[in-house]
Structures are given as structure tokens and as C-alpha cells.
C-alpha positions in Angstrom: 48.3 7.4 -82.2 51.2 5.0 -82.8 52.4 4.6 -86.3 54.0 1.4 -87.5 55.5 3.1 -90.5 59.1 4.2 -90.4 60.2 7.5 -91.7 61.9 5.8 -94.7 58.7 3.8 -95.5 56.7 7.1 -95.3 59.1 8.8 -97.7 59.0 6.0 -100.2 55.2 5.9 -100.0 55.0 9.6 -100.7 57.4 9.2 -103.6 55.3 6.4 -105.0 52.1 8.5 -104.7 53.8 11.4 -106.5 55.1 9.1 -109.2 51.7 7.5 -109.7 50.0 11.0 -109.9 52.7 12.1 -112.4 52.0 9.1 -114.6 48.2 9.6 -114.4 48.6 13.1 -115.6 50.8 11.8 -118.5 53.8 13.8 -117.4 57.4 12.7 -117.9 60.0 13.2 -115.2 61.5 15.9 -117.4 58.1 17.6 -118.0 57.3 17.7 -114.3 60.8 18.9 -113.4 60.5 21.8 -115.9 57.0 22.8 -114.9 57.8 22.7 -111.2 61.3 24.3 -111.2 62.7 21.2 -109.5 65.8 19.8 -111.2 65.4 16.5 -113.0 68.1 14.9 -110.9 66.3 15.9 -107.7 63.0 14.5 -109.0 64.7 11.2 -110.1 66.3 10.8 -106.7 63.0 11.5 -105.0 61.1 8.9 -107.0 63.9 6.3 -106.4 64.9 7.0 -102.8 62.2 9.2 -101.3 64.7 12.0 -100.5 63.7 15.6 -101.3 63.6 19.0 -99.6 60.3 20.3 -98.4 60.4 23.2 -100.8 60.9 20.9 -103.8 58.1 18.6 -102.6 55.8 21.6 -102.3 56.7 22.7 -105.8 55.9 19.2 -107.2 52.6 19.0 -105.4 51.6 22.4 -106.7 52.1 21.3 -110.3 50.3 18.0 -109.7 47.4 19.7 -107.9 48.0 17.8 -104.7 49.1 20.7 -102.4 45.6 21.7 -101.1 45.0 18.0 -100.1 48.3 17.9 -98.2 47.6 21.2 -96.4 44.1 20.0 -95.4 45.5 16.7 -94.2 48.0 18.5 -91.9 45.3 20.7 -90.3 44.2 17.7 -88.2 41.0 17.1 -86.5 39.4 19.9 -84.6 38.8 19.2 -80.9 35.4 19.9 -79.5 37.0 21.3 -76.3 37.5 25.0 -75.6 39.1 24.8 -72.2 41.2 22.3 -70.2 38.3 22.0 -67.8 36.2 20.6 -70.6 38.9 18.0 -71.4 39.1 17.0 -67.7 35.4 16.7 -67.3 35.1 14.5 -70.4 37.4 11.9 -68.8 35.3 11.6 -65.6 32.7 8.9 -65.8 30.0 8.5 -63.1 30.7 5.4 -61.0 27.8 3.1 -60.3 26.7 3.0 -56.7 24.7 -0.2 -57.0 24.8 -3.4 -58.9 22.5 -4.0 -61.8 19.2 -5.8 -61.3 18.9 -9.1 -63.1 
């Protein structure tokens, strides 16, 4: 799948989502920072620029109750194939030997 979103756009979209969730839960930046163990400066920089370490992001998501959704999203779709042969067979389509009757 091709994504038309740049890494910076993705970072800012994630930061916006975290900010919106923080506000929905009536948390201030200072309150979320204190509960998560992430410094207030780090949280402010994240919400403004989208820059944060993975560890700090995980801490924020834990406090906001968003971590299970992220983990589930990263699991990806399960493929119905058990072997490479099943994948190869799936791609082979029977070719018609005659034209269609009209």
C-alpha cells in the first residue's frame, strides 16, 4: 500500500490526536505530564512539533487509554495463507479456452 502521508504529517496527525484526547479527558498538559512521567517540555514539544521518543509516546498513550488500540492497529491483518504454495496458487487464474457465447 502506498501512503501519501509524509513522516512529518503523520507525526503531526498523531500529536493532534493525542492533544484532542487529552482535552476530551479534561487534562491539562501539566496534568498529563505528571500522570505519565513525561516532562512538560517534552509534551509541549510533541503537541507543537510532533517530536517525541517512542517510550514517551507509549507513556502518554497508557495514561490516555489509547495504548491497546495502537497495539491492535500494529498487529495488521492476518493472512489466510499458511504456506508459500497457497500464495502462489491464489494468484493463478484459470484462462478461458473458448470465447463466450452471445
